[in-house]
Every structure is written in structure tokens, then in C-alpha cells.
C-alpha positions as CSV (number, residue, x, y, z in Angstrom):
1,X,63.8,77.4,195.2
2,X,65.2,73.8,195.2
3,X,62.7,70.9,195.4
4,X,63.6,67.3,196.0
5,X,61.3,64.3,195.4
6,X,61.5,61.1,197.3
7,X,58.8,58.6,196.3
8,X,59.4,56.1,199.1
9,X,60.9,57.8,202.2
10,X,61.9,55.6,205.1
11,X,62.9,55.5,208.7
12,X,66.4,53.9,208.8
13,X,67.0,51.9,211.9
14,X,70.7,51.5,212.0
15,X,72.3,49.1,214.6
16,X,75.7,47.8,215.3
17,X,76.0,44.3,216.7
18,X,79.3,42.7,217.9
19,X,79.6,39.2,216.5
20,X,76.1,38.9,215.0
21,X,74.8,35.3,215.4
22,X,72.1,33.8,213.3
23,X,69.2,32.1,215.2
24,X,70.3,33.8,218.4
25,X,69.1,36.8,220.4
26,X,71.6,39.6,219.6
27,X,72.1,42.8,221.6
28,X,72.8,46.1,219.9
29,X,76.0,48.0,220.7
30,X,74.8,51.3,219.1
31,X,71.6,52.3,217.4
32,X,70.3,55.3,215.4
33,X,67.0,56.2,213.8
34,X,67.4,58.5,210.8
35,X,65.3,59.8,208.0
36,X,66.0,57.9,204.8
37,X,65.5,58.2,201.1
38,X,67.7,59.6,198.3
39,X,65.9,62.9,197.8
40,X,65.7,63.5,201.6
41,X,69.5,63.0,201.8
42,X,69.9,65.6,199.1
43,X,67.7,68.0,201.0
44,X,69.5,67.6,204.3
45,X,73.0,68.1,202.8
46,X,71.7,71.1,200.8
47,X,70.5,72.7,204.0
48,X,73.8,71.8,205.8
49,X,75.5,73.7,203.0
50,X,73.3,76.8,203.4
51,X,70.6,76.3,200.8
52,X,66.9,76.3,201.6
53,X,64.9,73.7,199.9
54,X,61.6,71.8,200.0
55,X,61.3,68.0,200.3
56,X,58.4,66.5,198.4
57,X,57.2,62.9,198.3
58,X,54.8,60.5,200.0
59,X,54.5,59.5,203.7
60,X,51.9,57.5,205.6
61,X,50.8,56.9,209.2
62,X,53.0,57.2,212.3
63,X,56.3,56.3,210.6
64,X,55.5,59.0,208.0
65,X,54.9,61.5,210.7
66,X,58.2,60.7,212.3
67,X,60.1,61.0,208.9
68,X,58.5,64.4,208.5
69,X,59.5,65.5,212.0
70,X,63.1,64.3,211.6
71,X,63.6,66.0,208.3
72,X,62.2,69.3,209.6
73,X,64.6,69.0,212.6
74,X,67.4,69.5,210.0
75,X,65.8,72.7,208.9
76,X,64.4,71.4,205.7
77,X,61.0,72.5,204.7
78,X,58.6,69.7,203.8
79,X,55.4,69.4,201.8
80,X,54.9,65.7,201.8
81,X,51.6,64.1,200.6
82,X,50.1,62.0,203.4
83,X,48.6,58.8,201.8
84,X,45.9,56.8,203.5
85,X,46.8,53.1,202.9
86,X,49.7,51.5,204.8
87,X,52.6,53.2,206.5
88,X,56.0,54.6,205.5
89,X,58.6,51.9,205.5
90,X,61.2,51.1,208.1
91,X,64.6,49.9,206.8
92,X,66.7,47.9,209.3
93,X,70.5,48.0,208.7
94,X,72.6,45.7,210.8
95,X,76.4,46.2,210.9
96,X,78.6,43.5,212.3
97,X,81.4,41.5,210.7
98,X,79.2,41.8,207.6
99,X,76.4,44.3,206.8
100,X,72.8,43.1,206.5
101,X,69.7,45.2,205.5
102,X,66.0,44.5,205.5
103,X,64.0,47.1,203.7
104,X,60.3,47.7,204.0
105,X,57.9,48.1,201.1
106,X,56.2,51.4,202.0
107,X,52.6,52.5,201.7
108,X,50.1,52.0,198.9
109,X,50.3,55.1,196.7
110,X,47.2,55.6,194.6
111,X,46.9,57.4,191.3
112,X,45.1,60.3,193.0
113,X,48.1,60.7,195.3
114,X,50.4,60.8,192.3
115,X,48.2,63.5,190.7
116,X,48.6,65.6,193.9
117,X,52.4,65.4,193.5
118,X,52.1,66.4,189.8
119,X,49.9,69.3,190.9
120,X,52.7,70.4,193.3
121,X,55.3,70.2,190.5
122,X,53.0,72.2,188.2
123,X,53.5,75.1,190.6
124,X,57.2,75.3,190.1
125,X,58.5,78.5,188.6
126,X,61.2,79.5,186.2
127,X,64.8,79.0,187.6
128,X,63.6,76.6,190.2
129,X,65.6,73.4,190.6
130,X,63.9,69.9,190.9
131,X,65.9,66.9,192.1
132,X,64.5,63.4,191.2
133,X,66.3,60.7,193.1
134,X,66.1,57.0,193.5
135,X,63.8,54.2,192.4
136,X,60.1,54.3,192.1
137,X,57.8,52.0,194.1
138,X,56.1,49.1,192.3
139,X,52.7,50.7,192.9
140,X,53.6,53.6,190.7
141,X,54.1,53.5,186.9
142,X,57.8,53.4,186.0
143,X,57.4,56.4,183.7
144,X,56.8,58.8,186.6
145,X,60.1,60.7,186.1
146,X,59.4,61.0,182.4
147,X,55.9,62.4,183.0
148,X,57.3,64.9,185.5
149,X,59.9,66.1,183.0
150,X,57.3,66.4,180.3
151,X,55.1,68.5,182.4
152,X,57.8,71.1,183.1
153,X,59.6,70.9,179.8
154,X,59.0,74.5,178.8
155,X,59.3,76.2,182.2
156,X,63.1,76.7,182.3
157,X,63.4,74.6,185.4
158,X,66.7,72.8,186.1
159,X,66.0,69.1,186.6
160,X,68.6,66.8,188.2
161,X,68.0,63.1,187.9
162,X,69.9,60.4,189.9
163,X,68.3,57.2,188.8
164,X,69.2,54.0,187.0
165,X,68.4,52.2,183.8
166,X,65.3,53.1,181.9
167,X,64.2,55.6,184.6
168,X,67.2,57.7,183.6
169,X,67.3,57.0,179.9
170,X,63.6,58.0,179.4
171,X,64.2,61.5,180.8
172,X,67.2,62.3,178.5
173,X,65.0,63.7,175.6
174,X,63.8,66.4,178.1
175,X,67.4,67.7,178.5
176,X,68.0,67.4,182.3
177,X,70.4,69.8,183.7
178,X,72.4,67.1,185.5
179,X,72.4,63.3,185.6
180,X,74.6,61.3,188.0
181,X,75.1,57.6,187.1
182,X,77.9,55.8,188.8
183,X,80.5,53.9,186.7
184,X,78.6,50.6,186.8
185,X,75.3,52.2,186.0
186,X,76.9,54.0,183.0
187,X,78.1,50.6,181.7
188,X,74.7,49.0,182.2
189,X,73.0,51.7,180.2
190,X,75.1,50.7,177.2
191,X,75.4,47.0,177.9
192,X,79.2,47.1,178.4
193,X,82.0,47.1,181.0
194,X,83.8,50.4,181.0
195,X,87.5,50.0,181.7
196,X,89.3,53.2,180.9
197,X,89.1,57.0,181.4
198,X,88.7,57.4,177.6
199,X,85.6,55.1,177.6
200,X,84.1,56.9,180.6
201,X,84.2,60.2,178.7
202,X,83.1,58.5,175.4
203,X,79.9,57.0,177.0
204,X,79.2,60.1,179.1
205,X,79.2,62.2,175.9
206,X,76.8,59.7,174.3
207,X,74.4,60.5,177.1
208,X,74.8,64.2,176.2
209,X,74.0,63.3,172.6
210,X,70.8,61.8,173.9
211,X,69.9,65.0,175.7
212,X,71.7,65.4,179.1
213,X,73.3,68.7,179.6
214,X,75.9,67.8,182.3
215,X,77.0,64.3,183.2
216,X,78.6,63.5,186.6
217,X,80.1,60.1,186.9
218,X,80.8,58.8,190.5
219,X,83.4,56.1,190.9
220,X,83.5,55.7,194.7
221,X,87.1,55.7,196.1
222,X,88.5,56.1,192.6
223,X,87.2,59.6,192.2
224,X,84.7,61.2,189.7
225,X,84.3,62.7,186.2
226,X,82.3,65.6,185.1
227,X,81.5,66.3,181.4
228,X,79.9,69.7,181.3
229,X,77.6,71.2,178.7
230,X,80.4,73.4,177.2
231,X,82.5,70.5,176.2
232,X,84.9,70.5,179.1
233,X,85.6,67.4,181.1
234,X,87.1,67.2,184.6
235,X,88.5,64.5,186.7
236,X,89.0,64.5,190.5
237,X,90.5,61.9,192.7
238,X,88.6,61.0,195.9
239,X,90.2,62.5,199.1
240,X,91.6,60.0,201.5
241,X,89.9,59.2,204.8
242,X,88.4,56.6,207.1
243,X,85.3,55.2,205.4
244,X,82.4,54.8,207.9
245,X,79.7,53.9,205.4
246,X,78.7,54.7,201.8
247,X,75.0,55.3,202.3
248,X,74.1,58.8,201.0
249,X,77.4,59.5,199.3
250,X,76.0,59.9,195.9
251,X,73.1,62.0,197.2
252,X,75.6,64.2,199.0
253,X,77.6,64.6,195.8
254,X,74.4,65.9,194.0
255,X,73.8,68.3,196.9
256,X,77.4,69.5,196.9
257,X,77.4,70.0,193.1
258,X,74.2,72.2,193.3
259,X,75.6,74.2,196.3
260,X,78.9,74.8,194.5
261,X,77.1,75.8,191.3
262,X,74.6,78.1,192.9
263,X,76.9,79.8,195.4
264,X,79.8,80.3,193.0
265,X,78.5,82.1,190.0
266,X,77.5,78.9,188.1
267,X,81.1,77.6,188.0
268,X,81.1,73.9,186.9
269,X,84.6,73.4,188.2
270,X,83.7,74.6,191.7
271,X,80.4,72.7,191.6
272,X,82.3,69.5,190.7
273,X,84.9,70.0,193.5
274,X,82.2,70.7,196.0
275,X,80.2,67.6,194.9
276,X,83.2,65.4,195.4
277,X,84.0,66.9,198.8
278,X,80.4,66.5,200.0
279,X,80.2,62.9,198.7
280,X,83.5,62.0,200.4
281,X,82.6,63.8,203.6
282,X,79.5,61.8,204.0
283,X,81.4,58.5,203.7
284,X,83.7,59.7,206.5
285,X,80.7,60.7,208.8
286,X,78.2,58.8,211.0
287,X,75.4,60.2,208.9
288,X,75.6,62.9,206.2
289,X,78.2,65.6,205.6
290,X,78.2,68.9,207.5
291,X,79.4,72.2,206.0
292,X,82.6,72.1,208.1
293,X,83.5,68.7,206.9
294,X,82.9,69.6,203.3
295,X,84.9,72.8,203.5
296,X,87.8,70.9,205.1
297,X,87.9,68.4,202.3
298,X,87.6,71.1,199.6
299,X,91.1,72.3,200.5
300,X,92.5,68.9,199.7
301,X,90.8,68.4,196.3
302,X,92.4,69.2,193.0
303,X,90.7,68.8,189.6
304,X,92.3,68.1,186.3
305,X,90.8,69.7,183.2
306,X,90.8,67.9,179.9
307,X,89.9,69.5,176.6
């Protein structure tokens, strides 16, 4: 089974306003309420691509109940921990001539709540997959991902980590199956600006030396690189299309990679192509990629193998 963890899920209230005016009453042209959070995005796209999974994390009060309901409507199983203090956050995203976002803080997650999550993760079995995505709320110690990886270190569980900075670096000694920094995040880890394909491969391999098995580097409209655990590196250009938004693109890439890997005899090449297709499909969609959209883009994508 695949499990995703979202420490701070949200209701995303997404509105479009023509000619937004500061200090004035503005009327929405369109509006949507969607479940938000990186792990939740991964779960939804996995299910769209035919893979059952369970979404874990923390929710609270009436907004948490709505998040849970919306996620389940996509066919995703949930086992959220309901915390008692505060309510799950609402993120307001306003699209006009420019984009503006106001993100909530989320509930107060207590140490006993975190221990409940650790207890859930302790139940994972050999060959399960665990996806750790996004930042950690300030009310939780910033070594939570590291603690999780340590707990399951010897259980042959594939761990995927999509995080930044120290959150990512600290899990490398536990040999995560896949990490997915974007180009800027890769440079930030090493305190440099990466300018060439050769440097991308060089620094990705340094992350492998620190413990990562497979390194997926997303570069937005410029494509992506994969450096796999067998020493092969792949490059893929991003398919062309009308970009609606970029929210959830990286999460969709992670979901596509896992779907391609699991459904195609553990082929890293197909996993990579499917990841790029899913990430791109989400940028061309109103919300997250559907299976039909991913399959359509897969036909357009070619990968280049470097040895």
C-alpha cells in the first residue's frame, strides 16, 4: 500500500477576480474550494492513475471534516488524526492581473498527536511506500521526517521525500527511495547557482553519495532530470501546452513517477516519463491531472539517456 503524509492540510479557496482593486469590494468571477496539501495532491493523482493509497496527517474542526470529505470524494482512503485545538487552515488564492495568496496557520498539533502518527507509521509493512511531502508546521519539531525515516529504517519500505533544505538533507542517511528537489532547491542545498546540465547531474550525484537512491530534479517548463540508483541519468523536455497554474505540479510528478514505476515492472525510464507527463498535465488543468490527460501527454514525451 502507498501512504502519503500531509502535516498541515488545507481547504484552498481559489477565486478569480477581474481587475482586482485594493481597498475596494471585489466580486469573484469564478471560485472553487479544493482540498490542499502536498501529500493530499500526491494521493489524488495516484488514485486518478489507478493506485489505491491512504492519506495520513492532521485535521481539526469543521474545516478538517470538509478536507476529509473532499479527499474521500476522489476515492482516496483517509486515516487522518483529528486534533482538538484550532481548525485546519483555509488558504485563499486570488487570481487577477497578479496572483495573491493568504495562507492560514492550521491547528495546534500536540506531541501526543505526533505520537499517534508515529504509531500509524509503525504499522507499515515491507514493500509499502511512504510519501513525505511539504513543510512541517512550526508547532512540530523540524526533525519529524528524520524521526519517521529512523523508525522504519529496517523495514524495507520505500520512502519518497519531497521537501526542502534541512528537512531533505537530514533524511539522506536513511537512503530514501526517491527525492525530488527542484533546480533552485538543489542549488540551495549546496549554496550555489546551478547553470548547466553537467552541474545538475554532478550535484544530484552528490545527493546520492549522501544516501539518496534516486534523484528527480524538476525544472518547470525546462523539463526534468532523473539520476537513478543504477548510474543512469535521463533528461526529458517538458511538453508544450497552455499553463493554467503550477500548484500541485511537483506533487503530480511524484505521483506519476510512482505510478509508472509500480505499473511497469519497476522501469525507471517509464516512471520518469510518467512523472513528467503527470506534472505537466496538472499545469494544463484546472486542478490536478486526470489519467486521460496524463496518457495523452505520455505519447508526446521522449527521454534522452546519458551514460
